[in-house]
C-alpha positions in Angstrom: -96.8 -40.5 54.4 -94.7 -43.5 55.0 -91.6 -43.3 57.1 -88.7 -45.4 56.0 -87.5 -47.9 58.5 -83.9 -47.6 59.7 -82.7 -50.7 58.0 -83.8 -49.4 54.6 -81.9 -46.2 55.1 -78.8 -48.1 56.1 -79.1 -50.3 53.0 -79.4 -47.3 50.8 -76.4 -45.5 52.4 -74.3 -48.7 52.0 -75.3 -48.9 48.3 -74.4 -45.3 47.6 -71.1 -45.7 49.5 -70.3 -48.9 47.5 -71.2 -47.2 44.2 -68.9 -44.2 45.0 -66.0 -46.6 45.7 -66.6 -48.4 42.4 -66.7 -45.1 40.5 -63.5 -44.0 42.2 -61.8 -47.3 41.4 -62.8 -47.1 37.7 -61.6 -43.5 37.4 -58.3 -44.4 39.1 -57.8 -47.4 36.7 -58.5 -45.3 33.7 -56.1 -42.6 34.8 -53.4 -45.2 35.5 -53.8 -47.2 32.3 -54.4 -44.1 30.1 -51.0 -42.5 30.8 -47.9 -43.1 28.6 -45.4 -45.6 30.0 -41.7 -45.1 29.4 -41.2 -48.6 28.0 -44.2 -48.5 25.6 -43.9 -47.0 22.1 -46.6 -45.5 20.0 -47.1 -46.6 16.4 -45.1 -43.7 14.9 -42.2 -44.1 17.3 -41.3 -47.7 16.4 -38.5 -46.7 14.0 -37.1 -44.1 16.4 -37.3 -46.5 19.4 -35.4 -49.2 17.6 -32.8 -46.8 16.2 -32.0 -45.2 19.6 -31.4 -47.7 22.3 -31.2 -45.9 25.7 -29.6 -47.1 28.8 -31.7 -46.7 31.9 -30.6 -46.1 35.4 -31.9 -48.0 38.4 -34.8 -45.5 38.8 -35.8 -46.1 35.2 -34.7 -42.7 33.9 -32.7 -42.7 30.6 -29.0 -41.9 30.9 -28.2 -38.7 29.0 -25.4 -39.1 26.5 -23.4 -36.5 24.7 -23.1 -38.8 21.7 -26.6 -37.7 20.5 -26.0 -34.0 21.0 -25.6 -31.7 18.0 -24.0 -28.4 19.1 -23.2 -25.4 17.1 -19.8 -24.1 18.2 -20.5 -20.6 16.9 -23.5 -20.3 19.2 -21.5 -21.2 22.3 -19.2 -18.1 22.2 -19.9 -15.6 24.9 -19.7 -12.0 23.9 -16.7 -10.1 25.1 -17.1 -7.8 28.1 -18.3 -4.4 27.1 -15.5 -2.0 26.3 -15.0 0.5 29.1 -14.4 3.8 27.5 -13.1 7.1 28.9 -16.4 8.0 30.5 -17.1 4.7 32.2 -16.1 5.9 35.7 -18.1 9.1 35.3 -21.1 7.1 34.2 -20.7 4.8 37.2 -20.4 7.8 39.6 -23.6 9.4 38.0 -25.5 6.1 38.4 -24.5 5.8 42.1 -25.4 9.4 42.7 -28.8 8.9 41.1 -29.3 5.9 43.4 -28.6 8.0 46.4 -31.0 10.7 45.1 -33.8 8.2 44.9 -33.1 7.1 48.4 -33.1 10.8 49.6 -36.4 11.3 47.7 -37.9 8.2 49.4 -37.1 9.5 52.9 -38.1 13.1 52.2 -34.6 14.7 52.1 -34.6 15.7 48.4 -34.8 19.2 47.1 -34.8 19.5 43.3 -34.1 23.2 43.4 -30.7 22.7 44.9 -27.5 21.9 43.0 -27.2 18.2 43.8 -30.8 17.6 44.6 -30.5 17.1 48.4 -32.0 19.2 51.1 -29.6 21.5 53.0 -29.4 19.2 56.1 -28.8 16.2 53.9 -26.1 18.0 51.9 -24.4 19.2 55.1 -24.4 15.6 56.6 -22.9 14.2 53.4 -20.2 17.0 53.3 -19.3 16.2 56.9 -19.1 12.5 56.1 -16.8 13.1 53.2 -14.4 15.2 55.3 -13.7 12.3 57.7 -10.4 10.4 57.4 -11.7 7.0 56.1 -13.7 8.7 53.3 -10.8 11.0 52.5 -8.7 7.9 51.8 -11.4 6.5 49.5 -11.6 9.9 47.7 -7.8 9.8 47.1 -8.1 6.2 45.8 -10.8 7.3 43.4 -8.6 10.2 42.2 -5.8 7.7 41.6 -8.1 5.4 39.6 -9.2 8.3 37.5 -5.6 9.3 36.8 -4.6 5.8 35.7 -7.8 5.2 33.7 -6.7 6.6 30.3 -3.4 4.6 30.1 -5.0 1.4 31.4 -5.8 -1.7 29.2 -9.3 -3.1 29.1 -8.4 -5.8 31.7 -7.0 -3.2 34.0 -10.0 -0.9 33.4 -12.3 -3.8 34.3 -10.5 -4.3 37.6 -10.5 -0.6 38.3 -14.2 -0.3 37.5 -14.9 -3.1 39.9 -12.9 -1.4 42.6 -14.6 2.0 41.9 -18.0 0.3 42.2 -17.0 -1.2 45.5 -15.9 2.2 46.8 -19.1 3.8 45.7 -21.2 1.0 47.3 -19.3 1.6 50.6 -19.9 5.4 50.3 -23.6 5.0 49.6 -24.1 2.5 52.4 -22.7 5.1 54.9 -24.6 7.9 53.3 -27.8 6.0 53.6 -27.1 5.4 57.2 -26.5 9.0 57.9 -29.4 10.3 55.9 -31.7 7.9 57.7 -30.5 9.3 61.0 -31.7 12.8 59.9 -35.3 11.7 59.6 
């Protein structure tokens, strides 16, 4: 068995290191020269490139122009807001109540056998909350919205619907806080 002398090992290591650098340099050059350049055109694009002269910014990006856009005006029309019928407030109230029921179920205060689906302590806490003066005011405001609903135009109904949603959000936030305290 012959042992290699240290200079031969160093020469072989240097050769492998140099070979690795050359391979990396060749791969880098191939990657650089193989990619598409913005100023170069392919054979099929010669006609398009001469027909559409583009202005470029300082960074080399083409400036977008509205002159080349082809828009269909019929496709740009947004649909009207959904018509709010006579049951829209009731549907909103039901959706918010369902949201509160889901929360009560998550924290273990639901009882499906009861009328509103809340356990007795949860129902008592919610009843107590609704008898307090700030919530009585919100209840009166909701009653007023319901009275004006039938005679209101669609624009007025949309504003009233937004206000009712805000009232329900405020009620649900407080109800969640109180139900969480019962756990």
